BAKOL-114543 format. One line per 4 residues: their letters; for each residue x, y, z of N, C-alpha, C. Coordinates in nm, 4 decimals. Atoms other than C-alpha are relative to their C-alpha. Last residue first. Layout:
// BAKOL-114543
A) X Y Z X Y Z X Y Z | ...
END
This chain:
// BAKOL-114543
RVTR) 0.0863 0.0276 -0.0847 0.5028 0.2982 4.0628 -0.0062 -0.0792 0.0317 | 0.0224 0.1604 -0.0717 0.7803 0.3596 3.8245 -0.0609 0.0363 0.1225 | 0.0791 0.0800 -0.1629 0.8082 0.6813 3.6651 -0.0208 -0.0841 -0.0031 | 0.0696 0.0654 -0.0150 1.0108 0.7747 3.2763 0.0101 -0.0539 0.2003
VGFL) 0.0158 0.0074 -0.1170 1.1552 1.0681 3.1017 -0.0889 -0.0734 0.0781 | 0.1370 0.0277 -0.0828 1.2609 0.9746 2.7822 0.0501 0.0397 0.0839 | -0.0469 -0.0413 -0.1537 1.5518 1.0386 2.4889 -0.1946 -0.0027 0.1284 | 0.1504 -0.1039 -0.0408 1.4926 0.8609 2.1598 0.0235 -0.0088 0.2057
LRRG) -0.0634 0.0298 -0.1279 1.7619 0.8449 1.9159 -0.1896 0.0293 0.0346 | 0.0365 -0.1248 0.0124 1.6743 0.7600 1.5001 0.0681 -0.0069 0.2069 | -0.0771 -0.0810 -0.0478 1.7506 0.5283 1.2667 -0.0402 0.0720 0.1007 | -0.0126 -0.1601 -0.0896 1.5404 0.3719 1.0029 0.0597 -0.0320 0.0921
WGET) 0.0015 -0.0492 -0.1485 1.6513 0.0495 0.8796 -0.0047 0.1371 -0.0338 | -0.0956 0.0314 -0.0973 1.6125 -0.1558 0.5081 -0.0267 0.0534 0.0941 | 0.0228 -0.0580 -0.1622 1.3983 -0.2069 0.1871 0.1976 -0.0013 0.0740 | -0.0972 0.0913 -0.0430 1.5368 -0.0993 -0.1600 -0.0518 -0.0085 0.1650
FGAN) -0.0623 -0.0069 -0.0804 1.2546 0.1081 -0.2939 0.0328 -0.1124 0.0666 | -0.0972 -0.1115 0.0602 1.0173 0.1523 -0.5639 0.1105 -0.0044 0.0898 | -0.0350 -0.1493 -0.0671 0.7571 -0.1226 -0.3975 0.1336 0.0507 -0.1096 | -0.0429 -0.0604 0.0921 0.7022 -0.4313 -0.6859 0.0423 0.1451 0.0462
ASAR) -0.1002 0.0207 0.0938 0.7496 -0.7069 -0.3992 0.0271 0.1018 -0.1328 | 0.0170 0.0978 0.0402 0.4615 -0.5487 -0.1996 0.1606 -0.0589 -0.0985 | 0.0269 0.0389 0.0165 0.4847 -0.3430 0.0747 -0.0509 -0.1110 -0.0454 | 0.0797 -0.0153 0.1520 0.8157 -0.3412 0.1326 -0.1472 -0.0325 0.0251
GMRL) 0.0496 0.1781 0.1300 0.9955 -0.3506 0.4771 -0.1154 0.0827 -0.1113 | 0.0471 -0.0967 0.1244 1.1474 -0.0317 0.6842 -0.0314 -0.0973 -0.0243 | 0.0228 0.1317 0.1504 1.2657 -0.2396 0.9965 -0.0853 0.0815 -0.1085 | 0.1479 0.0935 0.0153 1.3064 -0.0082 1.3254 0.0194 -0.0373 -0.1546
TNAR) -0.0214 0.0480 0.1293 1.6592 0.0576 1.4634 -0.1020 -0.0524 -0.0251 | 0.1508 0.1301 0.0478 1.6121 0.2345 1.8081 0.0465 0.0475 -0.1235 | -0.0143 0.0352 0.1748 1.9163 0.4041 2.0145 -0.1205 -0.0968 -0.0414 | -0.0050 0.1729 0.0546 1.8170 0.4358 2.3760 -0.0134 0.0406 -0.1484
ATLW) -0.0537 -0.0127 0.1583 1.8591 0.7361 2.6009 -0.0209 -0.1139 -0.0573 | -0.0133 0.0121 0.1508 1.6531 0.8023 2.9016 0.0894 0.0103 -0.1622 | 0.0042 -0.0768 0.1325 1.5727 0.9748 3.2471 0.0976 -0.1271 -0.1089 | -0.0854 0.0457 0.0990 1.4420 0.7641 3.5188 -0.0003 0.0913 -0.0637
WERR) -0.0531 -0.1050 0.0820 1.2233 0.8924 3.8287 0.1104 -0.0465 -0.0688 | -0.1215 0.0234 0.0268 1.0770 0.5875 4.1205 0.0014 0.0902 -0.1555 | -0.0159 0.0351 0.0995 0.8065 0.6438 4.2969 0.1385 0.0292 -0.0778 | -0.0256 -0.1094 0.0157 0.8769 0.5596 4.7096 -0.0180 0.0101 -0.1986
GARP) 0.0868 -0.1141 -0.0459 0.7623 0.3095 4.9144 0.0221 0.1379 -0.0865 | 0.1281 0.0395 -0.0858 1.0691 0.1447 4.9901 -0.0770 0.1321 -0.1170 | 0.0315 -0.0123 -0.1829 1.3606 0.3515 4.7648 -0.1634 -0.0582 0.0054 | 0.1456 -0.0226 -0.0492 1.4826 0.3259 4.4133 0.0090 -0.0455 0.1383
PVGL) -0.0029 0.1337 -0.0205 1.8637 0.4722 4.3555 -0.1667 -0.0397 0.0653 | -0.0200 -0.0006 -0.1288 1.7939 0.8125 4.1928 -0.0034 -0.2001 0.0017 | 0.1196 -0.0546 -0.0655 1.7953 0.7987 3.8285 0.0796 0.0170 0.1071 | -0.0151 -0.0623 -0.1584 1.9780 0.7145 3.4865 -0.1235 0.0224 0.1180
AVGA) 0.1155 -0.0748 -0.0644 1.9080 0.4809 3.2275 0.0073 0.0585 0.1016 | -0.0574 0.0127 -0.1658 2.1013 0.3417 2.9657 -0.1279 0.1070 0.0373 | -0.0558 -0.0908 -0.0789 2.0623 0.2201 2.5721 0.0181 -0.0166 0.1503 | -0.1512 -0.0474 -0.1186 1.9597 -0.0321 2.3676 0.0030 0.1238 0.0368
EVSP) -0.1178 -0.1171 -0.0445 1.6818 -0.0394 2.0788 0.0940 -0.0523 0.1373 | -0.0737 0.0518 -0.0825 1.5023 -0.2981 1.8440 0.0443 0.1601 0.0608 | -0.1321 -0.0361 -0.0127 1.2263 -0.2589 1.5934 0.0732 -0.0494 0.0830 | -0.0314 0.0785 -0.0986 0.9540 -0.4394 1.4016 0.1115 0.1269 0.0165
SIVA) -0.1802 0.0188 -0.0418 0.7462 -0.2661 1.1565 0.1288 -0.0476 0.0948 | -0.0499 0.0012 -0.0943 0.3868 -0.2873 1.0575 0.1160 -0.0004 -0.0003 | 0.1009 -0.1074 -0.0692 0.2298 -0.0593 0.7735 0.0334 -0.0520 0.1234 | 0.0457 0.0978 -0.1537 0.4561 -0.1948 0.5390 -0.0577 0.0130 0.0807
LESF) -0.0226 -0.0056 -0.1382 0.5507 0.1313 0.3099 -0.0757 -0.1546 0.0573 | -0.0775 0.0918 0.0385 0.5227 0.2124 -0.0350 0.0021 -0.1182 0.1334 | 0.0423 0.0631 0.0876 0.3697 0.5289 -0.0177 -0.0159 -0.1711 0.0055 | 0.1626 0.0042 -0.0543 0.5264 0.5725 0.3110 -0.0643 -0.0621 -0.1014
PLAG) -0.0279 0.0622 0.0142 0.9377 0.5847 0.1516 -0.1840 -0.1132 0.0055 | -0.0840 0.1207 -0.0294 0.7913 0.7090 -0.0589 0.1178 0.0819 0.1246 | -0.1973 -0.0551 0.0169 0.5969 0.9866 -0.0553 0.0587 -0.1178 0.0675 | -0.0544 -0.0263 0.1143 0.2107 1.0189 -0.0244 0.0879 0.0220 -0.0053
DVGS) -0.0250 0.0922 0.1253 0.1098 0.7900 0.2325 0.0208 0.0272 -0.0949 | -0.0342 -0.0434 0.0618 0.2266 0.9778 0.5929 0.0153 -0.0838 -0.1440 | -0.0080 -0.1439 0.0118 -0.0171 0.9161 0.8554 0.0537 0.0972 -0.1453 | 0.0897 -0.1121 0.1030 0.0147 0.5846 0.9529 0.0393 0.1330 -0.0187
LVSI) -0.0472 -0.0927 0.0985 0.3284 0.3200 1.0800 -0.1596 0.0753 -0.0696 | 0.0860 0.0064 0.1385 0.1857 0.0257 1.3330 0.0518 0.1271 -0.0706 | 0.0106 -0.1523 0.0211 0.5280 -0.0553 1.5720 -0.1363 0.0070 -0.0974 | 0.0159 -0.0707 0.1291 0.6618 -0.3435 1.6660 -0.0955 0.1053 0.0407
GAAG) 0.1750 -0.0660 0.0009 0.8552 -0.4292 1.9793 -0.0855 -0.0055 -0.1197 | 0.0619 0.0641 0.1402 1.2110 -0.5046 2.1086 -0.1610 0.0071 -0.0874 | 0.1734 0.0340 -0.0534 1.3998 -0.3633 2.4600 -0.0540 -0.0145 -0.1586 | 0.0291 0.1187 0.0860 1.7020 -0.3123 2.5728 -0.1952 -0.0777 0.0252
EIRL) 0.1287 0.0903 -0.0123 1.8114 -0.1864 2.9126 0.0274 -0.0123 -0.1821 | -0.0485 0.0598 0.1662 2.2119 -0.1008 3.1169 -0.1790 -0.0491 -0.0279 | 0.0621 0.0503 0.1112 2.0984 0.1035 3.3813 0.0259 -0.0627 -0.1114 | -0.0390 0.0352 0.0534 2.2890 0.3312 3.6456 -0.0707 -0.0783 -0.0830
ALRQ) -0.0093 0.1063 0.0475 2.1703 0.4806 3.9901 0.0131 -0.0124 -0.1277 | -0.0058 0.0446 0.1538 2.3309 0.7709 4.1679 -0.0538 -0.1614 -0.0033 | 0.0971 -0.0388 0.0917 2.2738 0.9013 4.4777 -0.0695 -0.0359 -0.0840 | 0.1105 -0.1175 -0.1066 2.4121 0.6440 4.7302 -0.0915 0.0610 -0.0950
GTYS) -0.0948 -0.0854 -0.0775 2.5151 0.4342 4.4644 -0.1088 0.0025 0.0748 | 0.0960 -0.0759 -0.1285 2.3959 0.1503 4.2335 0.0838 0.0626 0.1391 | -0.0589 -0.0878 -0.1310 2.5919 0.0631 3.8876 -0.1235 0.0600 0.1052 | -0.1124 -0.0499 0.0089 2.4492 -0.1430 3.6519 0.0985 -0.0167 0.0797
DVSA) -0.0888 -0.0683 -0.0657 2.1521 -0.2958 3.7050 0.1018 0.0293 -0.0154 | -0.1246 0.0857 -0.0622 2.0069 -0.4861 3.4051 0.0542 0.1020 0.1034 | -0.0736 -0.1130 0.0085 1.6958 -0.3227 3.1964 0.0501 -0.0782 0.0757 | -0.1101 0.0082 -0.0846 1.4888 -0.5614 2.9928 0.1059 0.1560 0.0460
TGVA) -0.1105 -0.0313 -0.0729 1.1767 -0.4533 2.8015 0.0718 -0.1170 0.0891 | -0.0300 0.0610 -0.0995 0.9092 -0.5672 2.5173 0.1150 -0.0003 0.1012 | -0.0792 0.0112 -0.0323 0.7595 -0.3004 2.3081 0.0524 -0.0878 0.1399 | -0.0644 0.0962 -0.0901 0.4603 -0.2422 2.2260 0.0933 -0.0617 -0.0432
GVER) 0.0009 0.1642 -0.0007 0.2929 0.0185 1.8961 0.0472 -0.0908 0.1394 | 0.0866 0.0595 -0.1744 0.1414 0.2941 1.7782 0.0512 -0.1301 0.0064 | -0.0809 0.1163 -0.0497 0.3515 0.5563 1.5302 -0.0972 -0.0830 0.0703 | 0.1044 0.0623 -0.1306 0.1793 0.8316 1.3736 0.0733 -0.1366 -0.0195
LSGL) 0.0037 0.0487 -0.0378 0.3978 1.0935 1.0502 -0.0302 -0.1037 0.1932 | 0.0081 0.1028 -0.1600 0.2983 1.3571 1.0390 0.0096 -0.1377 -0.0199 | 0.0880 0.1192 -0.1249 0.2971 1.5454 0.7175 0.0735 -0.0211 0.0803 | 0.0313 0.1427 0.0155 0.5551 1.5421 0.4342 -0.1189 -0.0399 0.0331
SWSE) 0.0846 0.1101 -0.0119 0.6812 1.8758 0.4691 -0.0613 -0.0469 -0.0679 | 0.1153 -0.0492 0.0298 0.9671 2.0726 0.2393 -0.0933 -0.1263 0.0175 | 0.1040 0.1417 -0.1178 1.3115 2.0613 0.2747 -0.1834 0.0738 -0.0237 | 0.2063 -0.0741 -0.0752 1.5586 2.2439 -0.0072 -0.0432 -0.0946 0.0777
GAET) -0.0215 -0.0942 -0.0574 1.9588 2.1776 -0.0199 -0.1222 0.0841 0.0377 | -0.1181 -0.0454 0.0588 1.9879 1.9462 -0.3070 -0.0673 0.1920 0.0676 | -0.0542 0.0432 0.1259 1.7070 1.7141 -0.1704 0.0391 0.1806 -0.0587 | -0.1346 -0.1139 0.0233 1.5124 1.7301 0.2049 0.1048 0.0128 -0.1382
AKIP) -0.0602 0.0403 0.1175 1.1746 1.5705 0.2373 0.1380 0.0834 0.0016 | -0.1086 -0.0879 0.1887 1.0434 1.6267 0.5263 0.1018 -0.0361 -0.0088 | -0.1111 0.0551 0.1095 0.8141 1.4390 0.8106 0.0490 0.1287 -0.0606 | 0.0025 -0.0586 0.0987 0.7023 1.5700 1.1985 0.0523 -0.0119 -0.1159
SLLA) -0.1726 -0.0806 0.0142 0.6946 1.2992 1.4622 -0.0301 0.0724 -0.1195 | -0.0303 -0.0633 0.1710 0.4635 1.1325 1.6360 0.0424 0.0645 -0.0641 | -0.1525 -0.1052 0.0425 0.4700 0.8660 1.8517 -0.0110 0.0422 -0.1089 | 0.0933 -0.0415 0.1569 0.2299 0.6090 2.0555 0.0990 0.1399 -0.0829
RLIV) -0.0150 -0.1450 0.0202 0.2914 0.3739 2.3252 0.0056 0.0385 -0.1183 | 0.0770 -0.0718 0.1461 0.2035 0.0705 2.5012 0.0903 0.0972 -0.0307 | 0.0438 -0.1291 0.0235 0.5271 -0.0782 2.6976 -0.1038 0.0209 -0.1343 | 0.0977 -0.0550 0.1827 0.5573 -0.4108 2.7766 0.0373 0.1156 0.0318
GTEL) 0.1267 -0.0710 0.0437 0.8548 -0.5268 3.1158 -0.1067 0.0076 -0.1440 | 0.0840 0.0800 0.0401 1.1179 -0.7439 3.3334 -0.1269 0.1005 -0.1285 | 0.1554 -0.0422 0.0897 1.3595 -0.6264 3.5151 -0.0500 -0.0373 -0.0863 | 0.1179 0.0203 0.1098 1.6670 -0.7680 3.6687 -0.1087 0.0195 0.0105
RPRV) -0.1261 -0.1214 0.1184 1.9634 -0.7039 3.9085 -0.0744 0.0126 -0.1372 | -0.0684 -0.1200 -0.0837 1.8327 -0.8854 4.2153 -0.0063 0.1074 -0.0844 | -0.1089 0.0959 -0.0847 1.5825 -1.1669 3.9926 0.1202 0.1641 0.0330 | 0.0068 0.1734 0.0047 1.2358 -1.1285 3.8518 0.0927 -0.0617 -0.0010
RRQL) -0.1824 0.1016 0.0722 1.2129 -0.7598 3.8618 -0.0262 -0.1383 0.0448 | -0.0614 0.0427 -0.1282 0.8565 -0.5743 3.7683 0.1010 -0.1201 0.0495 | -0.0933 0.0784 -0.0307 0.7071 -0.3729 3.5092 0.0189 -0.1004 0.1285 | -0.0687 0.0344 -0.1056 0.4126 -0.2547 3.3184 0.1254 -0.0732 0.0562
GIGL) -0.0075 0.1902 -0.0087 0.2984 -0.0344 3.1073 0.0135 -0.0070 0.0885 | -0.0089 -0.0107 -0.1080 0.2187 0.3841 2.9460 0.0860 -0.2235 0.0056 | 0.0167 0.1251 -0.0192 0.4190 0.5202 2.6822 -0.0593 -0.0098 0.1741 | 0.0266 0.0135 -0.1555 0.3765 0.9300 2.5377 -0.0536 -0.2088 0.0139
GAGV) 0.1137 0.1148 -0.0049 0.5510 1.0281 2.2123 -0.0206 -0.0061 0.1804 | 0.1066 -0.0076 -0.0714 0.7112 1.3494 2.0494 -0.0838 -0.1455 0.0235 | 0.1366 0.0265 0.0167 0.8988 1.4086 1.7565 0.0090 0.0080 0.1189 | 0.0209 -0.0259 -0.2053 1.2457 1.6079 1.6987 -0.2134 -0.0545 -0.0479
SSSV) -0.1155 -0.0083 -0.0614 1.4799 1.6123 1.3172 -0.0980 0.0236 0.1575 | 0.0500 -0.1065 -0.1210 1.2371 1.4108 1.1450 0.0316 0.0296 0.0626 | 0.0085 0.0379 -0.0741 1.3474 1.2336 0.8017 -0.0652 0.0811 0.1415 | 0.1068 -0.0218 -0.0394 1.3218 1.1734 0.4305 0.0591 -0.0520 0.1770
TAIR) 0.0209 0.0484 -0.1765 1.6168 1.2093 0.2365 -0.1663 0.0369 0.0813 | 0.0015 -0.1264 -0.1656 1.5523 1.3284 -0.1251 0.0178 -0.0543 0.1134 | 0.1214 -0.0267 -0.0747 1.6715 1.0720 -0.4024 -0.0194 0.1243 0.1170 | 0.1227 -0.1041 0.1251 1.9646 1.1446 -0.6381 -0.1548 -0.0231 0.0162
PGEF) -0.0529 -0.0502 0.1261 2.1783 0.8875 -0.4125 -0.1173 -0.0008 -0.1007 | -0.0482 0.0688 0.0865 2.0030 0.7345 -0.1005 0.0502 0.0797 -0.1350 | -0.1391 -0.1503 0.0394 1.8052 0.8604 0.2280 0.0656 -0.1353 -0.1192 | -0.0469 0.0266 0.1377 1.4952 0.7456 0.3930 0.0673 0.0359 -0.0317
FTSG) 0.1567 0.1160 0.0183 1.3126 0.6727 0.7205 0.0982 0.0080 -0.1706 | -0.0596 -0.0087 0.1126 1.6604 0.9008 0.9341 -0.1315 -0.1307 -0.0817 | 0.0415 0.1447 0.0523 1.5149 1.0115 1.2949 -0.0304 0.0333 -0.1384 | -0.0863 0.0147 0.1107 1.7774 1.3100 1.4438 -0.0995 -0.2206 -0.1052
VSAM) -0.0877 -0.0792 0.0795 1.5866 1.2859 1.7741 0.0974 -0.0101 -0.0775 | -0.0958 0.0242 0.1329 1.2624 1.1213 1.9004 0.0644 0.0420 -0.0625 | -0.0978 -0.0916 0.1078 1.2047 1.2639 2.2693 0.0307 -0.1433 -0.1768 | -0.0742 0.0609 0.0631 0.9349 1.0664 2.5409 0.0657 0.1304 -0.1128
GVQV) 0.0424 -0.0943 0.1425 0.6833 1.0875 2.7549 0.1708 -0.0529 -0.0223 | -0.0827 -0.0178 0.0530 0.6533 0.7251 3.0237 -0.0092 0.1379 -0.1323 | 0.0247 -0.1209 0.1366 0.4905 0.6190 3.2337 0.0779 0.0249 -0.0738 | -0.1093 -0.0845 0.0602 0.5044 0.2612 3.4461 -0.0496 0.1039 -0.1158
FRWP) 0.0724 -0.0924 0.0978 0.2342 0.0909 3.6938 0.1849 0.1178 -0.0424 | -0.0075 -0.1375 0.0126 0.4402 -0.1905 3.8585 -0.0486 0.0889 -0.0837 | -0.0178 -0.0525 0.0674 0.3968 -0.6184 3.9209 -0.0635 0.1907 0.0127 | 0.1720 -0.0196 0.1099 0.4570 -0.7479 4.1467 0.0521 0.1140 -0.0756
AADP) 0.0121 -0.1323 -0.0036 0.8515 -0.8524 4.3035 -0.1617 0.0236 -0.0184 | 0.0225 -0.0840 0.1253 0.8990 -1.2376 4.2697 -0.0591 0.1086 0.0517 | -0.0319 -0.1989 -0.0483 1.0268 -1.3388 4.6031 -0.0711 0.0778 -0.0860 | 0.0997 -0.0725 -0.0936 0.8615 -1.7188 4.5710 0.0443 0.1599 0.0877
AGQA) -0.0832 0.0094 -0.1022 0.9625 -1.8630 4.2814 -0.0774 0.1445 0.0269 | 0.1228 -0.0564 -0.0878 0.7101 -2.0187 4.0879 0.0679 0.1026 0.0927 | -0.0081 0.1101 -0.0687 0.9309 -2.2205 3.8344 -0.0895 0.0576 0.1610 | 0.0397 0.1095 -0.0101 0.7390 -2.0371 3.6020 0.0296 -0.1199 0.0826
QLAA) 0.1051 -0.0587 -0.0617 0.8391 -1.7071 3.6837 -0.0555 -0.1441 0.0242 | -0.0221 -0.0523 -0.1874 1.1707 -1.7706 3.6736 -0.0845 -0.0082 0.0773 | -0.0421 0.0957 -0.0442 1.1670 -1.9530 3.2863 0.0117 0.0096 0.1719 | 0.1321 0.1118 0.0277 0.9725 -1.6502 3.2026 0.0242 -0.1154 0.0470
SATL) 0.0701 -0.0663 -0.1254 1.2848 -1.4322 3.3486 -0.1045 -0.0803 -0.0125 | -0.0566 0.0408 -0.1465 1.5548 -1.6513 3.1480 -0.1276 0.0511 0.0504 | 0.0102 0.1278 -0.0087 1.3585 -1.6141 2.7963 -0.0084 -0.0513 0.1717 | 0.1125 -0.0017 -0.0197 1.3250 -1.2431 2.8266 -0.0386 -0.1695 0.0259
TASL) 0.0618 -0.0259 -0.0985 1.6814 -1.2252 2.8698 -0.1446 -0.0151 0.0723 | -0.0343 0.0839 -0.0876 1.7663 -1.4317 2.6095 -0.0391 0.0766 0.1479 | 0.1343 0.1032 0.0200 1.4482 -1.2882 2.3695 0.1432 -0.0740 0.1561 | 0.1356 -0.0053 -0.0986 1.7012 -0.9273 2.4869 -0.0981 -0.1075 -0.0439
ALAV) 0.0557 -0.0759 -0.0746 1.9861 -1.0125 2.3397 -0.1090 0.0395 0.1407 | -0.0631 0.1445 -0.0468 1.9509 -1.2230 2.0684 0.0018 0.0720 0.1345 | 0.0843 0.0894 0.0020 1.7810 -0.9149 1.9645 -0.0273 -0.1493 0.0641 | 0.1888 -0.0691 -0.1304 2.0107 -0.6577 2.0871 -0.0921 -0.0752 -0.0244
SAMA) -0.0339 0.0642 -0.1575 2.2313 -0.8775 1.8918 -0.0578 0.0848 0.0949 | -0.0389 0.1482 0.0480 2.0956 -0.9254 1.5156 -0.0599 -0.0231 0.1849 | 0.1235 0.0447 -0.0616 1.9704 -0.5185 1.5593 -0.0281 -0.1960 0.0416 | 0.0000 -0.0784 -0.0932 2.3464 -0.4445 1.5759 -0.1383 -0.0319 0.0513
AKAA) -0.0212 0.0476 -0.0586 2.4214 -0.6938 1.2400 -0.0426 0.0978 0.1864 | 0.0880 0.1484 -0.0278 2.1389 -0.5255 1.0871 0.0651 -0.0778 0.1021 | 0.1291 0.0161 -0.0865 2.2744 -0.1780 1.1739 -0.1093 -0.1454 -0.0352 | 0.0202 -0.0504 -0.1800 2.6084 -0.2904 1.0516 -0.1098 0.0451 0.0549
VRSP) -0.0172 0.1185 -0.0394 2.5279 -0.4545 0.7219 -0.0269 0.0177 0.2096 | 0.0636 0.1310 -0.0616 2.3077 -0.1520 0.6505 0.0264 -0.1482 0.0704 | -0.0658 0.1603 -0.0640 2.5797 0.0801 0.7113 -0.1111 -0.0977 0.0103 | -0.1051 0.0016 0.0762 2.4698 0.4355 0.4939 0.0599 -0.2180 0.0120
SFSA) -0.0981 -0.0655 -0.0458 2.0964 0.4066 0.6106 0.1997 -0.0331 -0.0614 | 0.0117 -0.0922 -0.1583 1.8143 0.3880 0.4491 0.0883 0.0250 0.0371 | -0.0348 0.0009 -0.1629 1.8730 0.2868 0.1432 -0.0489 0.0442 0.0515 | -0.0971 -0.1149 -0.1133 1.7582 0.3671 -0.1950 0.0005 -0.0748 0.1283
TPSM) -0.0359 0.1889 -0.0923 1.5949 0.2195 -0.5641 0.1109 0.1207 0.1085 | -0.0924 -0.0161 -0.0444 1.3743 0.4936 -0.7396 0.0617 -0.0709 0.1122 | 0.0182 0.0622 -0.1803 1.1083 0.3873 -0.9495 0.0990 -0.0063 0.0029 | -0.0180 0.0677 -0.0520 1.1447 0.5398 -1.3250 -0.0062 -0.0216 0.1494
END
């Protein structure tokens, strides 16, 4: 008998959070695109971005009488471009790859399922919230897609759609930007990953994976 499980104890809340973040990010990117279309004379040049990140507390699959599929810690790298389109707004795009060891836990026992590989792209938006003499704070959001591979023999990955959309929201903390100097930022984001079925006959209920992403970002 095929198991049926959900990916989060609060799917409705996760769906609402995903929808609100996606709506806000869409509005931000639309506004920035309109500004660029007007040919704003003071538009800043594109700058190169590098990101190192760790994923913490990833939960991909859970439910009653079903093993919980999760990853305690994963790691990844990303590169991209971003530019300032308004006095307090920056937008960009990042290509990134993550690797996460996956384990299953049931009845107090755990076993390895291999490693999940994710390759994808996200559009980003950062809004300056506070800029002081020594500290700067930004509110950030992102939305994109990931291609999942590497764990094929266990639910949900054996019946999972290869492409999964995601959204995230969080903050970035760093030193106030200075002209001609490389920027350094510490970032923390909550990420929600859509886990869809590859077919209507898949033996699990569609839902949402969740995790925290912590990173170090440089911009030059």
